[in-house]
C-alpha positions in Angstrom: -15.9 12.7 -18.8 -14.1 15.7 -17.4 -16.3 15.8 -14.3 -15.5 12.1 -13.8 -11.8 12.8 -14.0 -12.0 15.7 -11.5 -14.0 13.6 -9.1 -11.1 11.1 -8.8 -8.4 11.4 -6.2 -5.2 13.1 -7.5 -3.2 9.9 -6.8 -5.5 7.8 -8.9 -5.4 10.4 -11.7 -1.6 10.5 -11.7 -1.4 6.8 -11.7 -3.8 6.5 -14.6 -1.9 9.2 -16.5 1.4 7.4 -16.0 -0.1 4.2 -17.3 -1.5 6.0 -20.3 1.9 7.5 -21.0 3.5 4.1 -20.8 1.0 2.6 -23.1 1.4 5.5 -25.5 5.1 5.0 -25.6 4.7 1.2 -26.3 2.2 1.9 -29.1 4.6 4.5 -30.6 7.4 1.9 -30.5 5.1 -0.7 -32.0 4.0 1.6 -34.8 7.6 2.5 -35.6 8.6 -1.2 -35.8 5.6 -1.9 -38.0 6.5 1.0 -40.3 10.1 -0.2 -40.6 8.8 -3.6 -41.5 6.4 -2.2 -44.1 9.2 -0.2 -45.6 11.4 -3.3 -45.8 8.5 -5.1 -47.5 8.3 -2.3 -50.1 12.0 -2.4 -50.7 12.1 -6.2 -51.0 9.6 -7.6 -53.5 9.9 -11.3 -52.5 8.7 -10.6 -48.9 11.6 -12.4 -47.4 13.2 -9.5 -45.5 13.2 -10.0 -41.8 13.2 -7.8 -38.7 16.4 -7.9 -36.7 14.4 -9.0 -33.6 13.2 -12.2 -35.3 15.3 -14.9 -36.9 14.6 -15.9 -40.5 15.0 -19.6 -40.0 12.6 -20.6 -37.2 11.0 -18.9 -34.3 9.7 -20.9 -31.3 6.3 -20.0 -30.2 6.7 -16.6 -28.5 3.8 -16.8 -26.2 4.8 -20.1 -24.5 8.2 -21.5 -25.4 7.3 -24.8 -23.8 4.9 -25.6 -26.6 7.7 -26.3 -29.0 5.7 -25.2 -32.0 7.9 -23.8 -34.7 6.8 -21.5 -37.5 8.7 -20.0 -40.3 8.2 -16.3 -40.4 8.8 -14.8 -43.7 6.5 -11.7 -43.5 8.3 -8.8 -41.9 5.1 -7.1 -40.8 4.2 -10.3 -38.9 7.7 -10.4 -37.5 7.5 -6.8 -36.4 4.1 -7.4 -34.9 5.5 -10.4 -32.9 8.5 -8.4 -31.8 6.1 -5.7 -30.6 4.0 -8.3 -28.7 7.2 -9.6 -27.1 8.1 -6.1 -26.1 4.6 -5.6 -24.6 4.9 -9.0 -22.7 8.3 -8.0 -21.4 7.0 -4.6 -20.2 3.9 -6.2 -18.6 6.1 -8.7 -16.8 8.3 -5.9 -15.5 5.1 -4.0 -14.4 3.9 -7.2 -12.7 7.2 -7.6 -10.9 6.9 -4.0 -9.8 3.4 -4.6 -8.5 4.6 -7.8 -6.6 7.5 -5.8 -5.1 5.1 -3.0 -4.0 2.7 -5.6 -2.6 5.5 -7.1 -0.6 6.6 -3.8 0.7 3.0 -2.9 1.6 2.7 -6.3 3.4 5.9 -5.5 5.4 4.6 -2.1 6.3 1.3 -3.6 7.4 3.1 -6.1 9.6 5.2 -3.3 11.1 2.1 -1.2 11.7 0.3 -4.1 13.3 3.2 -4.7 15.7 3.3 -1.0 16.5 -0.5 -1.0 17.1 -0.1 -4.0 19.4 2.6 -2.3 21.4 0.6 0.9 21.7 -2.5 -1.0 22.8 -0.4 -2.8 25.5 0.9 0.6 26.7 -2.7 2.0 26.7 -3.9 -1.1 28.7 -1.1 -0.6 31.2 -1.8 3.2 31.5 -5.6 2.4 31.9 -4.8 0.0 34.7 -2.5 2.5 36.4 -5.2 5.1 36.1 -7.8 2.8 37.6 -5.5 2.0 40.5 -4.8 5.7 41.1 -8.5 6.5 41.1 -9.2 3.7 43.5 -6.4 5.0 45.8 -7.8 8.6 45.5 -11.3 7.4 46.4 -9.9 5.5 49.5 -7.9 8.5 50.6 -10.9 10.8 50.2 -12.9 8.4 52.4 -10.2 8.5 55.0 -10.1 12.3 54.9 -13.9 12.4 55.3 -13.7 10.0 58.2 -10.9 12.0 59.7 -12.9 15.2 59.4 -15.9 13.5 61.0 -13.7 12.3 63.9 -12.3 15.7 64.3 -15.7 17.3 64.3 -16.9 14.8 66.9 -13.8 15.6 69.1 -14.5 19.3 68.7 -18.1 18.8 69.9 -16.9 16.7 72.8 -14.4 19.3 73.8 -17.1 22.0 73.5 -19.5 20.0 75.6 -16.8 19.3 78.3 -15.2 22.7 78.3 -18.3 24.5 79.8 -18.6 21.6 82.3 -14.9 22.1 83.5 -15.2 25.8 83.9 -18.5 25.8 85.8 -17.6 23.9 89.1 
């Protein structure tokens, strides 16, 4: 197990540790609520004591309020357990909202990076086109220089051939 933990990336390990700490905190809160409920059951022999988080009269279904199922909760342990579940649902909803927010931010970053990439590719294309044109001009100028050098050599040869002819008569 330790080798597996060390083979993970540090970011993943830190993320898992944070989640474990959050779950540990939730479980501690849940256990404390359940212990309070059990203590209230011990102090009240008729089992009618209620947690402050849950009404004694009637509680709508905590999982889906749209169901309109009503139950009378008289057991404080059950009420504490339901309060704990509500707390977990609330924290999971908060966590989900955070995940959605992060996902939205990442999508925005991705769009910005795509736009930047497109701009950089356009600049690279323009630079490549300019480079190609410069190379073509360089090749043409080299050809002209070589042609000019050949013409100059031909003129020099012509001058050398004619120079002895002019001086001999």
